[in-house]
C-alpha positions as CSV (number, residue, x, y, z in Angstrom):
1,X,-25.4,14.2,0.3
2,X,-25.7,10.9,2.2
3,X,-24.4,9.6,5.5
4,X,-23.2,6.0,5.3
5,X,-23.2,4.2,8.7
6,X,-21.7,0.8,8.7
7,X,-21.6,-1.8,11.5
8,X,-19.1,-4.6,10.8
9,X,-16.9,-7.1,12.6
10,X,-13.7,-5.4,13.7
11,X,-11.5,-7.4,11.3
12,X,-13.5,-6.1,8.4
13,X,-13.1,-2.4,9.2
14,X,-9.8,-1.9,7.4
15,X,-11.3,-3.3,4.2
16,X,-14.2,-0.8,4.5
17,X,-11.8,2.1,5.1
18,X,-9.9,1.0,1.9
19,X,-13.1,1.1,-0.1
20,X,-14.0,4.6,1.3
21,X,-10.4,5.8,0.4
22,X,-10.8,4.3,-3.1
23,X,-13.8,6.6,-3.6
24,X,-11.9,9.6,-2.1
25,X,-14.4,10.3,0.7
26,X,-13.5,13.4,2.6
27,X,-13.4,11.7,6.0
28,X,-14.4,8.7,8.0
29,X,-15.0,8.2,11.7
30,X,-14.9,4.8,13.4
31,X,-15.7,3.5,16.8
32,X,-15.0,0.1,18.4
33,X,-18.0,-0.8,20.6
34,X,-20.1,-3.6,21.9
35,X,-23.5,-4.2,20.4
36,X,-26.3,-6.7,19.6
37,X,-28.5,-7.1,16.6
38,X,-30.2,-9.8,14.5
39,X,-27.0,-11.7,13.9
40,X,-26.6,-14.9,15.9
41,X,-23.5,-14.9,18.1
42,X,-21.0,-17.8,18.3
43,X,-20.4,-19.5,21.7
44,X,-17.3,-18.3,23.6
45,X,-15.6,-19.7,26.6
46,X,-17.1,-18.6,29.9
47,X,-14.9,-16.6,32.3
48,X,-15.6,-15.9,35.9
49,X,-13.2,-13.5,37.6
50,X,-10.5,-14.1,35.0
51,X,-10.8,-18.0,35.3
52,X,-12.1,-20.2,32.5
53,X,-14.9,-22.4,33.7
54,X,-14.7,-24.9,30.8
55,X,-18.3,-24.0,29.7
56,X,-19.3,-22.1,26.6
57,X,-21.8,-19.3,26.6
58,X,-23.5,-17.2,23.9
59,X,-22.8,-13.6,24.6
60,X,-25.6,-11.0,24.4
61,X,-23.2,-8.4,23.0
62,X,-20.2,-8.7,20.7
63,X,-17.4,-6.4,19.7
64,X,-18.3,-4.5,16.6
65,X,-16.9,-1.5,14.6
66,X,-19.1,1.4,13.5
67,X,-17.9,3.5,10.6
68,X,-19.5,6.8,9.5
69,X,-18.9,9.0,6.5
70,X,-20.8,11.6,4.5
71,X,-20.5,11.3,0.8
72,X,-21.8,12.7,-2.5
73,X,-25.1,11.3,-3.8
74,X,-23.3,10.4,-7.0
75,X,-21.0,7.8,-5.3
76,X,-23.1,6.4,-2.5
77,X,-24.4,3.4,-4.5
78,X,-20.9,2.6,-5.8
79,X,-19.6,2.5,-2.3
80,X,-22.4,0.3,-1.0
81,X,-22.0,-2.1,-3.9
82,X,-18.2,-2.3,-3.4
83,X,-18.7,-3.0,0.3
84,X,-21.4,-5.7,-0.4
85,X,-19.2,-7.3,-3.1
86,X,-16.0,-7.2,-0.9
87,X,-17.4,-9.6,1.7
88,X,-17.7,-13.2,0.8
89,X,-21.4,-14.1,0.3
90,X,-22.7,-16.9,2.5
91,X,-25.5,-17.8,4.9
92,X,-24.1,-15.7,7.8
93,X,-24.6,-11.9,7.8
94,X,-21.4,-9.8,8.4
95,X,-22.9,-6.5,9.4
96,X,-25.3,-3.8,8.2
97,X,-25.2,-0.5,6.2
98,X,-27.5,2.4,6.8
99,X,-27.8,5.3,4.3
100,X,-29.3,8.5,5.5
101,X,-30.0,11.8,3.8
102,X,-27.9,14.8,4.9
103,X,-29.3,18.3,4.2
104,X,-26.1,20.2,4.4
105,X,-22.5,20.3,5.8
106,X,-20.5,23.3,7.0
107,X,-16.8,23.7,7.6
108,X,-16.4,25.5,11.0
109,X,-14.2,28.6,10.5
110,X,-14.8,29.0,6.8
111,X,-17.7,29.7,4.5
112,X,-17.5,26.3,2.8
113,X,-20.7,24.3,2.8
114,X,-22.5,21.5,0.9
115,X,-20.5,19.2,-1.4
116,X,-17.5,21.5,-1.1
117,X,-17.4,20.8,2.6
118,X,-17.1,17.1,2.3
119,X,-14.6,16.9,-0.6
120,X,-11.2,15.3,0.1
121,X,-8.5,18.0,0.3
């Protein structure tokens, strides 16, 4: 099993969820948060105490969405390929995907574990 962790712009998150649903993943968690990374940020209007100053600044942190799911080894590459192909290629990066190994999964309250625990019901 693999855990897929995806950081994308908030407006892209619904497309990612559609891709995960297409591959019938058992579940997905997502979080809206602020973050920084290797992607250059666009200038935004400066605000001081709710007033626009007329200047532009480059923010250190931007709004980003983190999506997580645990999937079967057999579909992880298909999911990654679909995500990479769904976003228009260009010079600007749009996010990042991490794929991690997962040793096991257990459903609390039942004896289900492994692949059986992550299947869509």
